[in-house]
Backbone as a chain_set.jsonl record, in Angstrom:
{"seq": "MTPRHELACFLAQRASRWRQLGQTRLEAEALAWAVILAPDNVFHRQALSEVLIRWHVSLEAMKPPGFPALYIAPPGPGLPRIAPEAIDRDLIGLTVTELLLKDPVNDREWWQPMRNGAWVHPRPARVIVHCRSGGGYDLQTYCS", "coords": {"N": [[6.17, -21.7, 22.29], [8.205, -19.337, 20.645], [9.373, -16.041, 21.609], [9.277, -14.41, 19.306], [7.393, -15.78, 17.682], [5.189, -15.6, 19.318], [4.75, -12.828, 19.372], [4.187, -12.488, 16.656], [1.76, -13.876, 16.467], [0.184, -12.236, 18.094], [0.192, -9.933, 16.487], [-1.197, -10.891, 14.25], [-3.705, -11.247, 15.422], [-4.212, -8.606, 16.0], [-4.395, -7.635, 13.417], [-6.774, -8.819, 12.678], [-8.556, -7.366, 14.218], [-8.198, -4.811, 13.069], [-9.297, -5.351, 10.608], [-12.002, -5.725, 11.295], [-12.569, -3.114, 11.901], [-12.441, -1.947, 9.475], [-10.015, -1.051, 8.467], [-7.965, -1.483, 6.212], [-5.306, -1.005, 5.325], [-3.836, -0.868, 7.74], [-4.403, -3.397, 8.698], [-3.079, -4.96, 6.773], [-0.425, -4.122, 7.205], [0.029, -5.039, 9.835], [-0.178, -7.806, 9.452], [1.929, -8.156, 7.655], [4.125, -7.65, 9.299], [3.792, -9.812, 11.01], [4.373, -11.913, 9.254], [7.04, -11.327, 8.719], [8.176, -11.742, 11.232], [7.568, -14.415, 11.733], [8.277, -16.241, 9.427], [7.838, -18.854, 8.622], [5.241, -19.477, 9.162], [2.421, -20.498, 7.705], [-0.231, -19.707, 7.833], [-0.157, -16.933, 8.467], [1.104, -15.927, 6.151], [-0.762, -16.647, 4.147], [-3.022, -15.234, 5.022], [-2.057, -12.604, 4.773], [-1.666, -12.49, 2.001], [-4.33, -12.722, 1.099], [-5.432, -10.358, 2.158], [-3.954, -8.395, 0.797], [-4.798, -8.856, -1.831], [-7.561, -8.315, -1.602], [-7.438, -5.607, -0.845], [-6.195, -4.492, -3.089], [-8.174, -4.981, -5.069], [-10.262, -3.379, -4.062], [-9.134, -0.821, -4.289], [-8.699, -0.653, -7.044], [-11.321, -0.451, -7.919], [-11.878, 2.13, -7.186], [-10.323, 3.717, -8.788], [-10.109, 6.18, -11.332], [-10.704, 6.227, -14.93], [-7.658, 6.421, -16.694], [-5.981, 6.762, -14.538], [-2.85, 7.519, -13.048], [0.219, 5.766, -13.859], [2.141, 3.943, -11.512], [5.339, 4.003, -10.189], [7.818, 2.441, -8.325], [10.679, 3.504, -6.961], [13.848, 1.898, -6.697], [15.115, 1.138, -3.429], [17.518, 3.281, -1.878], [21.072, 2.877, -1.107], [21.335, 3.32, 1.646], [19.001, 2.553, 2.82], [17.452, 0.276, 4.852], [16.202, -3.015, 4.247], [13.375, -4.334, 5.46], [11.272, -6.114, 5.127], [10.609, -8.904, 2.9], [11.251, -8.236, -0.579], [8.981, -8.417, -2.313], [6.782, -8.149, -0.566], [7.31, -5.606, 0.508], [7.117, -3.995, -1.862], [4.427, -4.429, -2.617], [3.048, -3.42, -0.34], [3.958, -0.745, -0.299], [3.149, 0.177, -2.848], [0.311, -0.173, -2.748], [-0.316, 1.386, -0.51], [0.515, 3.993, -1.306], [-1.104, 4.324, -3.564], [-3.63, 4.308, -2.326], [-3.372, 6.612, -0.7], [-3.125, 8.593, -2.696], [-5.609, 8.347, -4.028], [-7.425, 8.932, -1.984], [-6.841, 11.479, -1.199], [-8.169, 14.633, -0.633], [-7.764, 16.956, -2.232], [-6.566, 15.992, -4.608], [-8.695, 14.357, -5.361], [-10.74, 16.202, -5.851], [-9.605, 17.826, -7.868], [-8.645, 16.063, -9.839], [-9.491, 13.18, -9.795], [-12.383, 12.993, -9.483], [-13.36, 14.644, -11.706], [-12.201, 13.091, -13.789], [-13.467, 10.624, -13.415], [-15.969, 11.377, -14.176], [-15.695, 11.641, -16.846], [-14.512, 13.933, -17.847], [-12.02, 15.865, -19.539], [-8.968, 16.388, -18.151], [-6.538, 18.796, -17.709], [-3.444, 20.038, -16.671], [-2.969, 16.484, -16.601], [-2.266, 13.84, -14.351], [0.26, 11.599, -15.318], [2.174, 9.736, -14.576], [3.547, 8.488, -11.514], [6.298, 8.616, -9.455], [7.652, 6.871, -6.806], [9.629, 7.493, -4.062], [11.291, 6.102, -1.388], [11.765, 7.329, 1.869], [14.565, 7.542, 4.109], [13.959, 7.796, 6.826], [11.434, 6.852, 6.961], [8.233, 7.001, 5.353], [7.299, 8.649, 2.234], [8.453, 10.175, -0.778], [6.948, 11.762, -3.465], [7.029, 12.003, -6.961], [5.281, 13.57, -9.339], [4.368, 13.319, -12.656], [2.986, 15.107, -15.207], [0.772, 15.111, -18.069]], "CA": [[6.322, -20.663, 21.287], [9.274, -18.375, 20.889], [8.83, -14.684, 21.705], [8.968, -13.921, 17.949], [6.139, -16.39, 17.259], [4.135, -15.047, 20.163], [4.471, -11.484, 18.857], [3.543, -12.661, 15.348], [0.36, -14.237, 16.727], [-0.479, -11.019, 18.561], [-0.004, -9.055, 15.329], [-2.273, -11.473, 13.444], [-4.944, -10.901, 16.122], [-4.375, -7.161, 15.799], [-4.869, -7.489, 12.04], [-8.191, -9.183, 12.684], [-9.295, -6.211, 14.761], [-8.174, -3.76, 12.05], [-10.268, -5.741, 9.578], [-13.323, -5.411, 11.833], [-12.726, -1.65, 11.878], [-12.376, -1.488, 8.085], [-8.719, -0.398, 8.254], [-7.24, -2.488, 5.425], [-3.866, -0.725, 5.311], [-3.287, -1.268, 9.037], [-4.518, -4.853, 8.731], [-1.985, -5.495, 5.947], [0.854, -3.858, 7.872], [0.161, -5.948, 10.979], [0.108, -9.15, 8.928], [3.282, -8.157, 7.078], [5.057, -7.818, 10.42], [3.656, -11.196, 11.474], [5.116, -12.739, 8.295], [8.464, -11.058, 8.921], [8.587, -12.364, 12.493], [7.387, -15.881, 11.681], [8.155, -16.528, 7.996], [7.444, -20.246, 8.417], [3.825, -19.625, 9.484], [1.644, -20.467, 6.472], [-1.462, -18.954, 8.091], [0.116, -15.498, 8.344], [1.372, -15.645, 4.736], [-2.019, -16.745, 3.405], [-3.867, -14.105, 5.437], [-1.515, -11.396, 4.153], [-1.962, -12.572, 0.572], [-5.752, -12.428, 0.921], [-5.661, -8.936, 2.448], [-3.385, -7.602, -0.296], [-5.691, -9.005, -2.99], [-8.8, -7.568, -1.296], [-7.097, -4.184, -0.865], [-5.955, -4.155, -4.494], [-9.465, -4.961, -5.752], [-11.035, -2.211, -3.614], [-8.529, 0.391, -4.852], [-8.963, -0.655, -8.493], [-12.694, 0.018, -8.102], [-11.902, 3.576, -6.936], [-9.505, 4.431, -9.767], [-10.796, 6.666, -12.528], [-9.979, 5.923, -16.166], [-6.503, 7.289, -16.87], [-5.213, 6.911, -13.298], [-1.433, 7.444, -13.428], [1.041, 4.598, -13.547], [2.919, 4.123, -10.292], [6.648, 3.359, -10.22], [8.481, 2.498, -7.03], [12.127, 3.547, -7.173], [14.565, 0.988, -5.802], [15.624, 1.848, -2.252], [18.929, 3.656, -1.912], [21.938, 1.995, -0.323], [21.21, 3.545, 3.085], [17.694, 2.138, 3.313], [17.401, -1.149, 5.164], [15.017, -3.751, 3.804], [12.852, -5.061, 6.607], [10.442, -7.202, 4.625], [10.989, -9.351, 1.565], [10.974, -7.202, -1.578], [7.612, -8.507, -2.831], [5.879, -7.572, 0.437], [7.593, -4.165, 0.517], [6.577, -3.355, -3.064], [2.965, -4.452, -2.541], [2.589, -2.479, 0.691], [4.238, 0.628, -0.735], [2.278, 0.498, -3.981], [-1.078, -0.045, -2.319], [-0.415, 2.534, 0.401], [0.587, 5.24, -2.08], [-2.326, 4.404, -4.377], [-4.714, 4.713, -1.434], [-3.164, 8.015, -0.329], [-3.439, 9.427, -3.859], [-7.047, 8.298, -4.301], [-8.219, 9.493, -0.887], [-6.47, 12.868, -0.946], [-9.311, 15.444, -1.074], [-7.389, 17.882, -3.313], [-6.458, 15.18, -5.819], [-10.024, 13.9, -5.729], [-11.49, 17.324, -6.404], [-9.005, 18.365, -9.09], [-8.348, 15.066, -10.868], [-10.211, 11.905, -9.869], [-13.816, 13.161, -9.758], [-13.585, 15.001, -13.109], [-11.849, 11.971, -14.663], [-14.543, 9.631, -13.302], [-17.129, 11.917, -14.892], [-15.393, 11.687, -18.278], [-13.954, 15.229, -18.247], [-10.591, 15.886, -19.859], [-8.271, 17.193, -17.158], [-5.198, 19.18, -18.161], [-2.629, 18.845, -16.878], [-3.436, 15.296, -15.905], [-1.118, 13.033, -13.917], [0.524, 10.474, -16.205], [2.897, 8.725, -13.798], [4.014, 8.905, -10.197], [7.46, 7.848, -9.005], [7.689, 6.837, -5.344], [10.956, 7.34, -3.442], [11.159, 5.859, 0.051], [12.681, 8.102, 2.706], [15.289, 6.712, 5.076], [13.293, 7.875, 8.124], [10.048, 6.427, 6.79], [7.43, 7.851, 4.492], [7.573, 8.629, 0.807], [8.459, 11.375, -1.606], [6.308, 11.439, -4.724], [7.236, 12.866, -8.112], [4.153, 13.381, -10.257], [4.614, 13.835, -13.992], [1.7, 15.332, -15.857], [0.797, 15.206, -19.528]], "C": [[7.494, -19.762, 21.668], [8.64, -16.992, 21.039], [8.473, -14.101, 20.328], [7.624, -14.472, 17.466], [4.956, -15.85, 18.056], [3.745, -13.646, 19.689], [3.774, -11.56, 17.498], [2.068, -13.014, 15.518], [-0.433, -13.031, 17.226], [-0.776, -10.093, 17.379], [-1.098, -9.578, 14.396], [-3.634, -11.181, 14.085], [-5.253, -9.42, 15.953], [-4.914, -6.887, 14.397], [-6.36, -7.814, 11.947], [-9.047, -8.031, 13.201], [-9.326, -5.059, 13.754], [-9.176, -4.074, 10.939], [-11.685, -5.417, 10.034], [-13.612, -3.919, 11.761], [-12.644, -1.082, 10.463], [-11.084, -0.777, 7.731], [-7.776, -1.362, 7.516], [-5.74, -2.251, 5.433], [-3.222, -1.186, 6.615], [-3.361, -2.781, 9.221], [-3.349, -5.491, 7.966], [-0.632, -5.285, 6.615], [1.076, -4.803, 9.05], [0.492, -7.364, 10.51], [1.489, -9.23, 8.297], [4.318, -8.332, 8.178], [4.98, -9.238, 10.981], [4.439, -12.142, 10.562], [6.618, -12.551, 8.477], [8.967, -11.777, 10.169], [8.517, -13.884, 12.465], [7.208, -16.308, 10.223], [7.718, -17.96, 7.683], [5.951, -20.477, 8.67], [2.99, -19.419, 8.219], [0.366, -19.645, 6.65], [-1.235, -17.455, 7.897], [0.342, -15.117, 6.887], [0.083, -15.647, 3.921], [-2.942, -15.572, 3.745], [-3.382, -12.81, 4.799], [-1.835, -11.375, 2.659], [-3.422, -12.204, 0.294], [-6.056, -10.956, 1.151], [-5.143, -8.077, 1.293], [-4.26, -7.683, -1.544], [-6.968, -8.193, -2.775], [-8.57, -6.062, -1.379], [-6.91, -3.717, -2.303], [-7.286, -4.019, -5.253], [-10.269, -3.719, -5.35], [-10.465, -0.91, -4.185], [-8.764, 0.477, -6.36], [-10.36, -0.121, -8.784], [-12.81, 1.532, -7.921], [-11.182, 4.379, -8.024], [-10.35, 4.93, -10.933], [-10.055, 6.182, -13.776], [-8.816, 6.91, -16.316], [-5.721, 7.543, -15.595], [-3.736, 6.709, -13.624], [-0.763, 6.134, -13.046], [1.909, 4.934, -12.344], [4.208, 3.328, -10.417], [7.298, 3.524, -8.861], [9.981, 2.417, -7.282], [12.802, 2.561, -6.233], [15.122, 1.758, -4.608], [17.11, 2.142, -2.399], [19.76, 2.762, -1.016], [21.789, 2.173, 1.182], [19.899, 3.067, 3.67], [17.685, 0.647, 3.6], [16.117, -1.776, 4.63], [14.572, -4.607, 4.979], [12.093, -6.306, 6.133], [11.005, -7.704, 3.301], [10.512, -8.348, 0.519], [9.535, -7.235, -2.088], [6.609, -7.891, -1.853], [6.065, -6.06, 0.484], [6.916, -3.468, -0.656], [5.048, -3.328, -3.029], [2.451, -3.433, -1.533], [2.802, -1.028, 0.267], [3.279, 1.031, -1.848], [0.832, 0.709, -3.574], [-1.276, 1.15, -1.391], [-0.423, 3.847, -0.375], [-0.648, 5.406, -2.953], [-3.497, 4.874, -3.522], [-4.584, 6.184, -1.034], [-3.517, 8.954, -1.477], [-4.944, 9.493, -4.101], [-7.867, 8.993, -3.232], [-7.841, 10.925, -0.529], [-7.581, 13.768, -1.48], [-8.983, 16.409, -2.218], [-7.269, 17.126, -4.627], [-7.839, 14.748, -6.301], [-10.82, 15.014, -6.405], [-10.939, 17.756, -7.77], [-8.836, 17.337, -10.204], [-9.354, 13.926, -10.913], [-11.692, 12.061, -10.163], [-14.069, 13.608, -11.196], [-13.273, 13.85, -14.072], [-12.915, 10.878, -14.605], [-15.778, 10.065, -14.083], [-16.87, 12.084, -16.389], [-14.81, 13.003, -18.758], [-12.467, 15.077, -18.572], [-9.926, 16.861, -18.893], [-6.884, 17.505, -17.705], [-4.635, 20.205, -17.188], [-3.194, 17.679, -16.082], [-2.232, 14.449, -15.53], [-0.961, 11.81, -14.823], [1.274, 9.354, -15.484], [3.37, 9.358, -12.502], [5.182, 7.998, -9.834], [7.545, 8.004, -7.488], [9.123, 6.597, -4.897], [10.739, 7.18, -1.953], [12.205, 6.662, 0.805], [13.346, 7.201, 3.732], [14.618, 6.726, 6.443], [11.855, 7.39, 8.084], [9.293, 7.418, 5.937], [7.93, 7.817, 3.058], [7.663, 10.035, 0.255], [7.889, 10.961, -2.952], [6.672, 12.47, -5.78], [6.11, 12.568, -9.082], [4.492, 14.064, -11.573], [3.277, 13.926, -14.706], [1.877, 15.396, -17.373], [-0.002, 16.411, -19.965]], "O": [[7.733, -19.471, 22.84], [7.493, -16.792, 20.64], [7.482, -13.383, 20.197], [6.811, -13.735, 16.91], [3.862, -15.67, 17.522], [2.562, -13.316, 19.613], [2.867, -10.775, 17.223], [1.22, -12.502, 14.788], [-1.581, -12.828, 16.83], [-1.869, -9.535, 17.284], [-1.845, -8.79, 13.816], [-4.605, -10.901, 13.382], [-6.408, -9.029, 15.785], [-5.773, -6.025, 14.206], [-7.105, -7.156, 11.221], [-10.129, -7.763, 12.678], [-10.355, -4.402, 13.598], [-9.821, -3.175, 10.4], [-12.484, -4.894, 9.256], [-14.758, -3.507, 11.581], [-12.764, 0.128, 10.272], [-11.054, 0.018, 6.792], [-6.902, -1.977, 8.127], [-4.971, -3.207, 5.537], [-2.171, -1.828, 6.593], [-2.475, -3.376, 9.833], [-2.717, -6.432, 8.446], [0.216, -6.177, 6.592], [2.181, -5.309, 9.243], [1.337, -8.039, 11.098], [2.153, -10.263, 8.392], [5.283, -9.079, 8.011], [5.998, -9.801, 11.383], [5.094, -13.067, 11.042], [7.38, -13.514, 8.396], [10.056, -12.352, 10.164], [9.321, -14.559, 13.107], [6.11, -16.694, 9.824], [7.271, -18.234, 6.57], [5.451, -21.572, 8.414], [2.869, -18.298, 7.724], [-0.069, -18.965, 5.721], [-2.03, -16.786, 7.238], [-0.171, -14.096, 6.429], [-0.141, -14.756, 3.101], [-3.566, -14.989, 2.859], [-4.19, -12.005, 4.334], [-2.234, -10.341, 2.123], [-3.709, -11.46, -0.643], [-6.851, -10.367, 0.419], [-5.815, -7.141, 0.861], [-4.443, -6.683, -2.238], [-7.402, -7.467, -3.67], [-9.4, -5.329, -1.916], [-7.413, -2.66, -2.686], [-7.49, -3.053, -5.989], [-10.887, -3.079, -6.202], [-11.22, 0.0, -4.527], [-9.001, 1.563, -6.89], [-10.567, 0.578, -9.776], [-13.738, 2.149, -8.445], [-11.409, 5.58, -8.164], [-11.196, 4.205, -11.457], [-8.899, 5.77, -13.685], [-8.987, 8.107, -16.086], [-4.881, 8.442, -15.558], [-3.399, 5.814, -14.4], [-1.118, 5.488, -12.061], [2.353, 6.07, -12.181], [4.186, 2.134, -10.712], [7.325, 4.624, -8.308], [10.491, 1.401, -7.754], [12.372, 2.404, -5.09], [15.553, 2.902, -4.754], [17.86, 1.351, -2.971], [19.214, 1.972, -0.246], [22.095, 1.246, 1.932], [19.691, 3.156, 4.88], [17.887, -0.162, 2.694], [15.074, -1.125, 4.574], [15.299, -5.49, 5.434], [12.259, -7.398, 6.675], [11.788, -7.01, 2.653], [9.49, -7.688, 0.706], [8.929, -6.181, -2.277], [5.689, -7.188, -2.271], [5.086, -5.314, 0.499], [6.221, -2.469, -0.472], [4.44, -2.314, -3.372], [1.531, -2.671, -1.829], [1.924, -0.185, 0.455], [2.67, 2.099, -1.796], [0.197, 1.669, -4.01], [-2.289, 1.845, -1.477], [-1.265, 4.711, -0.134], [-1.182, 6.509, -3.07], [-4.269, 5.736, -3.941], [-5.573, 6.917, -1.03], [-4.139, 9.994, -1.26], [-5.491, 10.568, -4.349], [-8.902, 9.586, -3.537], [-8.456, 11.524, 0.353], [-7.913, 13.686, -2.663], [-9.827, 16.654, -3.08], [-7.804, 17.56, -5.646], [-8.121, 14.77, -7.499], [-11.491, 14.786, -7.412], [-11.697, 18.017, -8.703], [-8.878, 17.689, -11.383], [-10.003, 13.712, -11.937], [-12.224, 11.341, -11.008], [-14.916, 13.016, -11.865], [-13.988, 13.651, -15.055], [-13.234, 10.27, -15.626], [-16.535, 9.235, -14.586], [-17.716, 12.603, -17.116], [-14.625, 13.185, -19.961], [-11.758, 14.274, -17.965], [-10.295, 18.034, -18.837], [-6.146, 16.607, -18.112], [-5.32, 21.187, -16.904], [-3.812, 17.861, -15.033], [-1.279, 14.348, -16.303], [-1.921, 11.078, -15.066], [1.043, 8.173, -15.744], [3.565, 10.57, -12.401], [5.076, 6.773, -9.895], [7.515, 9.115, -6.959], [9.755, 5.62, -5.301], [10.087, 8.01, -1.32], [13.379, 6.679, 0.435], [12.759, 6.212, 4.173], [14.707, 5.732, 7.164], [11.133, 7.508, 9.075], [9.7, 8.574, 5.823], [8.846, 7.072, 2.711], [7.03, 10.963, 0.76], [8.286, 9.942, -3.519], [6.628, 13.673, -5.521], [5.993, 11.452, -9.588], [4.858, 15.239, -11.6], [2.534, 12.948, -14.796], [2.956, 15.689, -17.887], [-0.111, 16.678, -21.162]]}, "num_chains": 1, "name": "protein.A"}
């Protein structure tokens, strides 16, 4: 095994541990790095695909009716692309969705009332995600 393949295998094992701990985001990130390091490894790709689907399904179950649409702005010219675009977009979209849903202030002010059928005004209509060059995200929330 090359050092890259060895590290990819370690990351896949790490992902397995994150799964045992119920940390889906960290599980997905570890598998994404495994795919980046060993793109020819079908096991890593399949495992990542399964995690992303499972994560998506769990977040969809948490969303209230009227949850805002999420748009991911294309990265600026100074932002390097580490992963293939499809992996980047899935990880960013799911991560931001999870952060929005699990934020206690958002939950109290928007998601719980919306789940209970209350009309919330202003209510978030869309969120635009901008990736920062040093990591992390800036969110622009537009309300109706």
